[in-house]
N, C-alpha and C positions, 0 to 999 in steps of 0.2 A: 588682297583688298586693302585699300588705304582708308583711314578714317578722315572725316571732313577737315580736321584741323592739323593733320600731319604736316602740311606745307608750312604751317606757322612755327613749327618747332625750331628750325634753324634761325630765323629772324628773332624770335623771342630770346633764344639762348644768347645770340650775339648781342642783343640789347642789354641783357642782364650782365654780361661780362663787360660791355663798354661803359655802363654806368652813365655818367659819372656819379660817384657817391660822395656827398659832402662829408659824411662821417669819416672818410678816409682821405680827406684833403682834396676832394674833387677829382680823384683819379679813378681809372677803371679797375675792376677786380684783377685784371691781368697784371697790374703793377703792385697789387697788394699780396696776391697769392701767386708765388712764382715756383714753378716746378722745374725750370730749365736745368738747374744744377743737379737734379736727380734723374733727369730723363735718360741719360746713358746708362746709369745704374739700373733703372727700371727695364730698359731694353735688354741688357745683358741678363738680368734676373729672369725675364720672361723666357729667354732662350734656355737658360738653365732649368727652369721649371718644365718646359716641354721636353727636355732631354732626360729628365729624371735626376738631375744633379742636385747636390746640396745647395740650399739657398744661403747666400752670404750677406744679404742686406739686413740691417738691424732696425730699420724704421718701418712701421706698419704702413705708413702712407706710400712709401716706395714699393713695398711688397704688394699692396692692393693694386697699385698702378700696373705692376708687372703681371699680376694675375689677369687683369683686364686686357693687357697687350697680348699675353699668351693665348687667351681665349679668342681674341680677334684674329690672331695669326692662324690658329689651327684648332678649331673647336673639337675635332675628333681626337687629336693627340692630347688635348687638354683633358678630355674625359677619360681616355684610355690610360693616361699617366696619373690619374687621380690627383690632378694639380690642386683641386680645392682642398683636399686633405693636407697636402704638403704646405699650402699657404696657411691654413689654420694652425698647423703645428709650428710653423715658423713664427707666426704672429704670437702665439702663446709663449714661445721661447723668449720673446722680447720683454715680457712682463717681469719687472724686477720684484723680488721678494720684499715684503714690507707692508706697512699699514696703508690701507686704501682710504681710510677716513679717520678723523679724530674721534675718540670716545666721547660719549655725551657728557657734558659738564655736570658735575654734582652741584645741586643747588647750595648756595652759601650756608644756609641754615643747617643742612645735613652735614656739610663739610666741617662746620664749626663743632657740631655735636660729636662727630667722629674724632676730631682732634682733641676735644675735651675728654672723651672716653680713653683715648690713647695716653694722654697725660696722667689721668687718674690711675690707669693700669700701671704705668711706670712708677708712680708714687706709691702705689699699694705694694709693689714688689720690693721697694727699697727698705 
C-alpha cells in the first residue's frame, strides 16, 4: 500500500538537488557535491562486501555508499554475509588516533595563579 504523498518523493528530491542555491553561487547541489570520482570504488567495494572480501576503501563516505549499493544489489547476501558488521569495522578502522577536541581553556586568573605558584615553588627550592 502506498502513502498519499509517495508520488511526491521523486519530484521533491529532484527539486532539492536542482536548486539553484545562491549560497553555492547559484548552482545545483549536484555541482557542489560530486561523487563521480568515487562511484567505481563504491561499486567495487560493494561487490567485495557481498563476497566477504576485505574492504580496501579508506573513506567512510565511499564505504557507506558501497554498503547501500551492496544492500540494493542483494539484500539476502548482505544479511547472510553480515555486511553491516564489516562496514562498521571498516569505518572504525578509518578513525585516526588522536585528540577529538581541544581541552577546555583554563580561565586566565587560574592560569596566572598556577604560574605564580610554579615560580614560587622554583624559587623556594633554590
